[in-house]
C-alpha positions as CSV (number, residue, x, y, z in Angstrom):
1,X,1.7,52.2,30.2
2,X,1.6,55.2,32.4
3,X,4.9,56.2,34.0
4,X,6.9,53.8,31.9
5,X,9.3,55.0,29.2
6,X,10.1,52.7,26.3
7,X,13.1,53.1,24.1
8,X,12.1,52.2,20.6
9,X,15.2,53.6,19.0
10,X,16.7,50.7,17.1
11,X,18.3,52.8,14.4
12,X,21.8,51.2,14.8
13,X,20.8,47.8,16.1
14,X,22.1,44.9,14.0
15,X,22.9,46.9,10.9
16,X,26.2,45.3,10.2
17,X,25.0,41.7,10.5
18,X,21.2,42.0,10.1
19,X,20.8,39.7,7.2
20,X,23.3,37.1,8.5
21,X,21.6,37.2,12.0
22,X,18.2,36.6,10.4
23,X,19.5,33.7,8.4
24,X,21.2,32.1,11.5
25,X,18.0,32.7,13.5
26,X,15.9,31.0,10.9
27,X,18.2,28.1,10.6
28,X,18.3,27.7,14.4
29,X,14.5,27.7,14.6
30,X,14.4,25.1,11.8
31,X,16.7,22.9,13.8
32,X,14.7,23.3,17.0
33,X,11.4,22.5,15.3
34,X,12.9,19.6,13.5
35,X,14.5,18.0,16.5
36,X,13.3,14.7,17.8
37,X,11.2,15.6,20.9
38,X,10.2,19.0,19.7
39,X,11.6,22.5,19.9
40,X,12.1,22.7,23.7
41,X,14.3,19.6,23.7
42,X,16.1,20.8,20.6
43,X,16.9,24.1,22.3
44,X,18.0,22.4,25.5
45,X,20.3,20.0,23.7
46,X,21.8,22.8,21.6
47,X,22.4,25.1,24.6
48,X,23.9,22.1,26.6
49,X,26.3,21.5,23.7
50,X,27.3,25.1,23.5
51,X,28.2,24.9,27.2
52,X,30.2,21.7,26.7
53,X,27.6,19.5,28.6
54,X,26.8,16.0,27.6
55,X,23.3,14.5,28.0
56,X,24.1,13.1,31.5
57,X,25.2,16.5,32.7
58,X,22.1,18.1,31.2
59,X,19.9,15.6,32.9
60,X,21.6,16.2,36.2
61,X,21.2,19.9,35.9
62,X,17.5,19.5,35.1
63,X,17.1,16.9,37.9
64,X,15.7,14.3,35.6
65,X,16.9,10.9,34.4
66,X,18.2,10.1,31.0
67,X,16.0,7.7,29.0
């Protein structure tokens, strides 16, 4: 786009752990799409778990009810 400069230099990005990162990303996507309720719910539950939240805390944060 006119007036916007994009930095496409990714020469050093992820070289050390590139293959491991791709494997972890693929496994994470597989978990999301295999989760009961679909990928959005899988992602929400995983992120809540990473933050130490239980299902009730997640529901409160999202302003929904559990069930």
